[in-house]
C-alpha positions in Angstrom: -126.3 -123.7 -48.0 -128.1 -126.6 -46.2 -124.7 -128.0 -45.0 -123.7 -124.6 -43.6 -127.0 -124.2 -41.8 -126.6 -127.8 -40.4 -123.1 -127.0 -39.2 -124.3 -123.8 -37.5 -127.1 -125.7 -35.9 -124.8 -128.5 -34.8 -122.3 -125.9 -33.5 -125.0 -124.2 -31.4 -126.3 -127.5 -30.0 -122.9 -128.7 -29.3 -121.9 -125.5 -27.7 -124.8 -125.6 -25.4 -124.4 -129.3 -24.6 -120.6 -129.3 -24.3 -119.7 -125.8 -23.5 -118.0 -125.4 -26.9 -116.2 -128.6 -26.4 -116.3 -130.0 -29.9 -113.6 -130.7 -32.5 -113.6 -132.2 -35.9 -111.6 -135.4 -36.3 -110.2 -136.8 -39.5 -113.5 -138.1 -40.7 -115.3 -134.8 -40.3 -117.4 -136.0 -37.4 -117.8 -133.9 -34.3 -116.7 -135.5 -31.1 -116.5 -134.3 -27.5 -113.1 -133.1 -26.4 -111.4 -135.2 -23.7 -109.5 -133.6 -20.9 -106.3 -134.5 -22.8 -107.6 -132.8 -25.9 -108.4 -129.7 -23.8 -104.8 -129.5 -22.6 -103.5 -129.9 -26.1 -105.8 -127.1 -27.3 -104.6 -125.0 -24.4 -101.0 -125.5 -25.4 -101.5 -124.3 -29.0 -100.9 -120.7 -28.2 -97.3 -121.5 -27.1 -94.9 -124.3 -27.7 -94.2 -126.8 -25.0 -90.6 -126.3 -25.7 -88.3 -125.9 -22.8 -85.2 -127.5 -24.3 -83.3 -124.2 -23.7 -84.5 -123.8 -20.1 -80.9 -123.3 -18.9 -81.0 -119.9 -20.6 -84.1 -118.9 -18.6 -84.0 -117.0 -15.3 -82.6 -119.3 -12.6 -84.7 -118.7 -9.5 -82.1 -120.5 -7.4 -79.3 -118.4 -8.9 -77.7 -117.6 -5.5 -77.8 -121.2 -4.2 -79.6 -124.4 -5.0 -82.6 -125.3 -3.0 -81.9 -128.1 -0.6 -83.2 -129.6 2.7 -87.0 -129.3 3.3 -87.7 -125.6 3.5 -91.4 -126.1 3.0 -92.0 -129.0 5.3 -93.9 -130.8 2.5 -91.2 -132.8 0.8 -91.3 -136.0 2.8 -89.2 -137.8 0.1 -90.7 -135.9 -2.9 -88.3 -134.1 -5.3 -85.6 -136.4 -4.1 -86.1 -135.5 -0.4 -84.0 -133.5 2.1 -80.6 -134.5 0.7 -81.4 -133.3 -2.8 -80.1 -130.3 -4.5 -82.6 -128.5 -6.7 -82.1 -125.8 -9.4 -85.3 -124.0 -10.6 -85.8 -122.0 -13.7 -88.7 -119.9 -15.1 -89.2 -118.8 -18.7 -89.4 -115.2 -19.8 -93.3 -115.3 -19.7 -93.3 -116.0 -16.0 -90.0 -114.3 -14.9 -91.4 -110.9 -13.9 -94.1 -112.5 -11.8 -91.6 -114.8 -10.1 -89.3 -111.9 -9.3 -92.2 -109.8 -7.9 -94.1 -110.0 -4.7 -97.3 -111.8 -3.6 -99.9 -112.3 -4.5 -98.4 -113.9 -7.6 -100.5 -114.6 -10.7 -98.6 -116.3 -13.5 -99.7 -115.7 -17.1 -100.6 -118.5 -19.5 -97.5 -119.9 -21.0 -95.3 -119.6 -17.9 -93.1 -122.6 -17.5 -91.0 -123.6 -14.5 -88.4 -126.4 -14.7 -86.9 -128.0 -11.7 -83.7 -130.0 -11.8 -83.4 -132.5 -9.0 -80.0 -134.0 -8.0 -79.8 -136.8 -5.5 -77.2 -135.0 -3.4 -74.5 -132.3 -3.3 -71.9 -134.5 -5.1 -74.3 -135.2 -8.0 -75.2 -131.5 -8.2 -71.5 -130.5 -8.3 -70.7 -133.1 -11.0 -73.7 -132.0 -13.0 -74.9 -135.6 -13.2 -78.1 -136.0 -15.2 -80.9 -134.6 -12.9 -84.5 -135.7 -12.7 -86.7 -133.0 -14.3 -90.1 -131.6 -13.2 -92.1 -129.2 -15.2 -95.0 -126.9 -14.5 -96.9 -125.1 -17.3 -99.5 -122.5 -16.8 -102.4 -123.2 -19.1 -105.4 -121.2 -20.4 -107.7 -120.0 -17.6 -110.3 -122.6 -16.9 -108.4 -125.5 -18.5 -107.7 -127.3 -15.2 -109.4 -125.6 -12.3 -108.4 -128.5 -10.0 -104.8 -127.6 -10.4 -105.1 -123.9 -10.6 -104.7 -124.2 -14.4 -101.2 -125.7 -14.0 -100.0 -128.8 -15.9 -97.3 -131.0 -14.6 -94.8 -133.3 -16.3 -91.7 -135.3 -15.2 -89.7 -135.8 -18.3 -87.5 -133.4 -20.3 -89.2 -134.4 -23.6 -92.8 -134.4 -22.3 -95.5 -134.2 -24.9 -98.4 -133.9 -22.5 -98.9 -132.4 -19.0 -101.0 -133.9 -16.2 -104.0 -131.9 -15.3 -107.5 -132.1 -13.8 -108.1 -135.1 -11.6 -105.5 -137.4 -13.1 -103.3 -139.2 -10.5 -100.2 -137.2 -11.3 -102.0 -133.9 -11.2 -103.6 -134.8 -7.8 -100.2 -135.9 -6.5 -98.5 -132.7 -7.5 -101.4 -130.4 -6.5 -101.7 -132.0 -3.0 -98.6 -130.0 -2.0 -98.7 -127.1 -4.4 -102.3 -126.2 -3.2 -100.7 -124.9 0.0 -99.4 -121.9 -1.8 -102.3 -121.4 -4.2 -103.5 -118.1 -2.7 -100.2 -116.2 -2.5 -97.9 -118.1 -4.8 -100.3 -119.3 -7.6 -99.2 -122.9 -6.7 -95.5 -122.0 -7.0 -93.3 -122.3 -3.9 -90.1 -120.9 -5.4 -90.4 -117.1 -5.8 -88.7 -114.0 -4.5 -90.8 -113.9 -1.3 -90.0 -117.5 -0.5 -86.3 -117.1 -1.2 -86.0 -114.0 1.0 -87.3 -116.1 3.9 -84.7 -118.9 3.6 
């Protein structure tokens, strides 16, 4: 009984001090959640599995994205000569196909394949991969609750004020209001 009361008291104190940011580690001690832990917890409601992304809705189904249609690339995403194919999972598909203002639900994933040029795209040479994952609301307000990764087998996503998250968000923030940090959607494609 004493132990239960102590745990309740500890939980209340921890909740007030850390906004419910406590977890139990292997030793049974309570420790503050790091920003990486927060992302891991946010990801527990859905799997970070996008190995079948080629079966998802291909946003660029009519033609790959190329050039610099946003004016923000400046060498990013392989620059103006690159060919990019973009896919969204079933969770985010309806939002992506809709109209602004967009609001992607938690668990939405967007995968971008980047080919260095048209020849590499036509040959299907191994592309560079970029991933965006919509996290639980409040997980990463600095990134609009999006996490970013650059590997097909990513175990973690960059969020908050990490260098990668800042780098990605520095462009994506320009479509925060109407695109929920996502450039490629039906409104954008209808303008190309």
